[in-house]
C-alpha positions as CSV (number, residue, x, y, z in Angstrom):
1,M,-16.3,14.4,-8.7
2,L,-13.4,12.0,-9.0
3,T,-14.0,8.6,-7.3
4,L,-11.4,6.3,-5.9
5,Y,-12.3,2.6,-5.8
6,S,-10.1,0.6,-3.5
7,Y,-10.2,-2.2,-0.9
8,P,-11.7,-1.7,2.6
9,S,-10.1,0.2,5.4
10,L,-8.5,-1.7,8.3
11,F,-6.8,-0.8,11.7
12,G,-7.6,2.9,11.2
13,V,-5.9,3.0,7.8
14,A,-7.9,4.1,4.8
15,D,-7.1,1.1,2.6
16,N,-5.7,-2.2,3.7
17,N,-3.8,-2.5,0.4
18,G,-0.6,-0.5,-0.2
19,Y,-1.4,0.6,-3.7
20,G,-4.8,1.9,-2.9
21,L,-3.5,3.7,0.2
22,K,-0.8,5.2,-2.0
23,V,-3.4,6.8,-4.3
24,F,-5.5,7.9,-1.3
25,A,-2.4,9.6,0.2
26,V,-1.5,11.3,-3.1
27,L,-5.1,12.7,-3.4
28,K,-5.0,14.0,0.2
29,L,-1.5,15.5,-0.1
30,A,-2.6,17.3,-3.3
31,G,-5.8,18.6,-1.7
32,L,-7.9,17.2,-4.6
33,P,-11.5,16.5,-3.7
34,F,-12.7,13.0,-4.3
35,R,-15.1,10.3,-3.2
36,H,-13.7,7.1,-1.8
37,E,-15.7,3.9,-2.5
38,H,-14.5,0.7,-0.7
39,I,-15.1,-2.5,-2.7
40,V,-13.9,-6.1,-2.6
41,D,-14.9,-7.4,-6.0
42,A,-12.3,-6.2,-8.5
43,S,-13.7,-8.0,-11.5
44,A,-15.0,-4.8,-13.1
45,A,-11.7,-2.9,-12.5
46,P,-9.0,-2.4,-15.2
47,R,-7.0,-5.7,-15.4
48,A,-9.3,-6.9,-12.5
49,Q,-7.1,-5.0,-10.0
50,L,-7.6,-2.3,-7.5
51,P,-7.3,0.6,-7.1
52,Y,-8.8,2.5,-9.9
53,I,-10.4,5.9,-10.4
54,V,-13.3,7.2,-12.4
55,D,-12.7,10.8,-13.4
56,D,-15.3,12.6,-15.5
57,G,-16.3,9.3,-17.1
58,E,-12.7,8.1,-17.7
59,T,-11.5,5.0,-15.8
60,V,-7.9,4.7,-14.9
61,G,-6.2,1.8,-13.2
62,D,-2.8,1.1,-11.8
63,S,-1.5,3.4,-9.1
64,D,1.4,4.8,-11.2
65,R,-0.9,5.5,-14.1
66,I,-3.4,7.2,-11.7
67,V,-0.6,9.5,-10.3
68,A,0.4,10.4,-13.9
69,H,-3.3,11.1,-14.8
70,L,-3.7,13.3,-11.8
71,A,-0.7,15.4,-12.8
72,S,-1.8,15.8,-16.4
73,R,-5.6,16.2,-15.9
74,H,-5.7,18.1,-12.6
75,G,-2.2,19.7,-12.4
76,V,-1.3,17.8,-9.2
77,S,2.2,19.2,-8.6
78,I,3.6,17.4,-5.6
79,D,6.2,15.8,-7.8
80,A,6.9,19.0,-9.8
81,G,10.2,19.8,-8.0
82,L,11.7,16.4,-8.5
83,K,15.0,16.1,-10.3
84,P,15.6,13.3,-12.9
85,G,17.8,11.5,-10.3
86,H,15.0,11.7,-7.8
87,R,12.5,10.2,-10.2
88,D,14.9,7.4,-11.0
89,M,15.4,6.6,-7.4
90,G,11.6,6.8,-6.8
91,H,11.1,4.3,-9.6
92,L,13.5,1.9,-8.0
93,I,11.8,2.4,-4.6
94,N,8.4,1.6,-6.2
95,R,9.8,-1.6,-7.6
96,M,11.2,-2.6,-4.2
97,L,7.7,-1.9,-2.7
98,D,6.3,-4.3,-5.3
99,D,8.5,-7.0,-3.7
100,L,7.5,-6.0,-0.2
101,Y,3.8,-6.2,-1.3
102,W,4.1,-10.0,-1.7
103,V,5.6,-10.5,1.7
104,M,3.1,-8.3,3.5
105,S,0.2,-10.1,1.7
106,Y,1.8,-13.5,2.5
107,S,1.8,-12.6,6.2
108,R,-1.9,-11.9,6.1
109,W,-3.4,-14.5,3.8
110,K,-0.9,-17.4,3.7
111,D,0.8,-17.7,7.1
112,D,-1.4,-19.9,9.4
113,R,-0.1,-18.0,12.5
114,F,-1.5,-14.7,11.4
115,W,-4.4,-15.5,9.0
116,P,-7.0,-16.0,11.8
117,A,-6.3,-12.6,13.3
118,F,-6.4,-10.9,9.9
119,R,-9.6,-12.7,9.0
120,D,-11.2,-11.8,12.3
121,A,-10.1,-8.1,12.0
122,L,-11.7,-7.9,8.5
123,R,-14.9,-9.5,9.8
124,R,-15.0,-7.2,12.8
125,E,-14.7,-4.0,10.7
126,H,-16.6,-5.3,7.7
127,P,-19.3,-7.8,8.7
128,E,-20.5,-8.1,5.1
129,L,-17.3,-10.1,4.4
130,T,-18.5,-13.6,5.1
131,D,-16.2,-16.5,6.1
132,G,-17.1,-18.1,2.7
133,L,-16.0,-15.0,0.8
134,L,-12.8,-14.7,2.8
135,G,-12.0,-18.4,2.4
136,K,-12.3,-18.1,-1.4
137,A,-10.1,-15.0,-1.3
138,R,-7.5,-17.0,0.7
139,E,-7.6,-19.8,-1.8
140,F,-7.2,-17.4,-4.7
141,N,-4.3,-15.7,-3.0
142,A,-2.6,-19.0,-2.4
143,L,-2.5,-19.6,-6.1
144,R,-1.2,-16.1,-6.8
145,Y,1.6,-16.6,-4.2
146,H,2.5,-20.0,-5.7
147,Y,2.8,-18.7,-9.3
148,Q,4.6,-15.5,-8.2
149,G,7.0,-17.5,-6.1
150,I,6.7,-16.2,-2.6
151,G,4.2,-19.0,-1.8
152,R,7.0,-21.5,-2.3
153,Y,9.1,-20.0,0.5
154,E,9.1,-21.1,4.1
155,P,7.8,-18.3,6.4
156,D,11.2,-17.3,7.8
157,E,12.6,-17.1,4.3
158,A,9.7,-14.9,3.1
159,Y,10.1,-12.5,6.0
160,A,13.8,-12.3,5.4
161,R,13.0,-10.9,2.0
162,G,10.6,-8.3,3.5
163,A,13.0,-7.4,6.3
164,A,15.8,-6.8,3.7
165,D,13.5,-4.4,1.8
166,L,12.6,-2.5,5.0
167,R,16.3,-2.1,6.0
168,V,17.2,-0.8,2.6
169,L,14.3,1.6,2.7
170,A,15.4,2.8,6.1
171,N,18.8,3.6,4.6
172,L,17.1,5.8,2.0
173,I,14.7,7.8,4.2
174,P,16.4,10.7,6.0
175,A,16.0,11.4,9.7
176,R,14.1,14.5,9.0
177,G,11.8,15.6,6.1
178,F,10.9,13.2,3.4
179,L,12.6,11.2,0.6
180,F,13.6,14.2,-1.5
181,G,13.3,17.2,0.7
182,I,11.0,19.0,3.1
183,N,7.8,18.2,1.2
184,P,6.3,14.8,0.5
185,T,6.0,13.5,-3.0
186,S,4.1,10.6,-4.6
187,F,7.0,8.4,-3.7
188,D,6.5,9.2,-0.1
189,A,2.9,8.4,-0.5
190,A,3.9,5.0,-2.0
191,V,6.2,4.3,0.9
192,Y,3.4,5.2,3.3
193,G,0.9,2.9,1.6
194,F,3.0,-0.1,2.7
195,L,4.5,1.1,5.9
196,A,1.1,2.2,7.3
197,N,-0.4,-1.2,6.6
198,I,2.5,-2.8,8.7
199,H,2.8,0.0,11.4
200,F,-0.8,0.3,12.3
201,S,-1.7,-3.4,12.1
202,E,-2.7,-5.0,15.4
203,I,-1.0,-8.2,14.2
204,D,2.6,-8.6,15.4
205,T,4.2,-10.1,12.3
206,P,8.0,-10.3,11.7
207,L,7.6,-7.4,9.3
208,K,6.1,-5.2,12.0
209,A,8.9,-6.1,14.4
210,C,11.5,-5.2,11.8
211,L,9.8,-1.9,11.0
212,F,9.9,-0.8,14.6
213,T,13.6,-1.3,14.8
214,Q,14.0,1.5,12.2
215,P,13.0,4.8,13.9
216,N,13.1,6.8,10.6
217,L,10.6,4.4,9.0
218,V,8.3,4.9,12.0
219,R,8.7,8.7,11.9
220,H,8.1,8.9,8.1
221,C,5.0,6.7,8.3
222,E,3.5,8.7,11.2
223,A,4.3,12.0,9.5
224,I,2.5,11.1,6.4
225,H,-0.4,9.6,8.3
226,S,-0.9,12.9,10.2
227,L,-1.1,14.7,6.9
228,V,-3.7,12.5,5.2
229,R,-6.1,11.7,8.0
């Protein structure tokens, strides 16, 4: 059976990382049986990044490559009805979510106001994550943020970037249905991966406050969540 390896769950969401949750949602929406293994050490993963899958002995990393693999190997067809323009827009949305990822991660690991609550939530749900391990992860992420650039922003500046992403996303998601019609696609799963990790978080960050000013984002997130639980 296909196995998905991704980060641990948190706040009732199957993966506390947007990319892993995206793949989880695609698998659920497609009705494809799979095992879900939660791990923290990504050193054995392709490019040392999660998520990845192992499918009949083949290891595939990167969420977009995984979605493409599922379509070619298993005939997953949730994107079959998409027009070229839809796919182009979906590509742009994915790239915007890449930007949102850094702000969301910054709010958890970098911002001193929210780090203790995030650390404590992880320890509460996953006692095996020691303070030492989480402290090393925080130091590692601080370096990533610095070299990517978001770590050089003041918190208000960082959250302004994320809020801008959310507002644009809100303009793209319709009041009813999903991004490109009445049925969700992998691009809806990608949006869900990030929105759910903001929406269902118990930590009231500026990103969460912004999300809840956009009713269609809340509706979309909750609609996908109900389909993949």
